[in-house]
C-alpha positions as a printed Julia matrix, in Angstrom:
104×3 Matrix{Float64}:
  -0.03  -0.04   -0.02
   1.23   3.5    -0.85
   2.41   5.51    2.18
   0.41   8.55    1.12
  -2.78   6.43    0.68
  -2.94   5.46    4.4
  -3.08   9.15    5.45
  -5.92  10.17    3.06
  -9.64  10.08    3.21
 -11.21   7.67    0.56
 -11.69  10.6    -1.89
  -8.6   12.66   -0.64
  -6.15  14.58   -2.68
  -2.36  14.21   -1.93
  -0.53  17.38   -2.93
   3.3   17.15   -2.77
   4.96  20.51   -2.68
   8.74  20.32   -3.42
  11.03  17.58   -2.34
  12.34  15.9     0.79
  15.9   16.18   -0.81
  16.49  19.94   -1.41
  18.86  20.51   -4.34
  18.4   17.02   -5.72
  16.5   17.24   -8.89
  16.43  13.48   -9.37
  14.99  13.02   -5.86
  12.28  15.55   -6.72
  11.38  13.5    -9.72
  11.77  10.06   -8.15
   9.56  10.54   -5.14
   6.23  11.3    -6.95
   6.51   8.68   -9.69
   4.74   5.73   -7.77
   1.7    7.82   -6.67
   1.5    9.51  -10.03
   1.47   6.2   -11.96
  -1.1    4.57   -9.61
  -3.32   7.68   -9.03
  -5.65   6.73  -12.02
  -6.46   3.37  -10.38
  -7.07   4.68   -6.88
  -9.97   6.68   -5.26
  -7.38   9.15   -4.01
  -5.74  11.65   -6.34
  -2.21  12.89   -6.52
  -0.78  16.26   -7.55
   2.71  17.67   -7.56
   3.28  21.38   -7.21
   6.42  23.48   -7.45
   6.2   26.83   -5.66
   8.01  29.87   -4.38
   6.72  30.67   -1.04
   5.19  34.11   -0.57
   2.92  35.72    2.04
  -0.28  35.45    0.0
   0.18  31.73   -0.64
   1.05  30.98    2.9
  -2.06  32.93    4.27
  -4.25  30.96    1.67
  -2.73  27.62    2.88
  -3.31  28.67    6.58
  -6.97  29.43    5.85
  -7.34  25.92    4.31
  -5.78  24.32    7.41
  -7.87  26.38    9.81
 -11.09  25.53    8.03
 -10.28  21.81    8.04
 -10.2   21.65    4.21
  -6.62  20.53    4.31
  -4.69  18.59    6.81
  -1.09  17.57    7.2
  -0.09  13.93    7.56
   2.18  13.62   10.64
   4.54  10.73   10.43
   6.35  11.02   13.88
   6.53  13.41   16.81
   9.75  13.89   18.75
  10.53  15.82   21.94
  12.97  18.69   21.76
  15.54  16.61   23.32
  15.28  14.09   20.4
  15.87  16.69   17.65
  19.08  14.9    16.47
  17.13  11.7    16.01
  14.31  13.51   14.16
  16.81  15.16   11.82
  18.55  11.72   11.16
  15.13  10.09   10.36
  14.39  12.99    7.86
  17.88  12.79    6.22
  17.47   9.11    5.61
  14.31   9.81    3.52
  11.98   7.61    5.62
   9.41  10.21    6.6
   5.98   9.83    4.94
   4.57  12.92    6.48
   5.62  15.76    8.65
   8.12  15.15   11.43
   7.14  17.25   14.37
   9.44  18.41   17.19
   7.53  19.42   20.41
   8.77  21.35   23.45
   9.59  19.21   26.45
């Protein structure tokens, strides 16, 4: 089962923005291939978006989050004292959602 599929509602839309490997164009292209190829056969849909962040777009995204129209998939949560482990996990490319660091 696709990792992104587990985090979605049955008719959800997975929107990937950017890459988990900054500066790696091959990583940017490799990551979305599986969901892009399988999207026509699933009830969930997939989209890839490249963007330059600006205030207006971030305000719009914040309004979608606040209204509940968009949610973020959280892969793991770490305490502040575990920040090194969280970064190691991210660098290895295992994250299938956001990795959150909380205050102790």
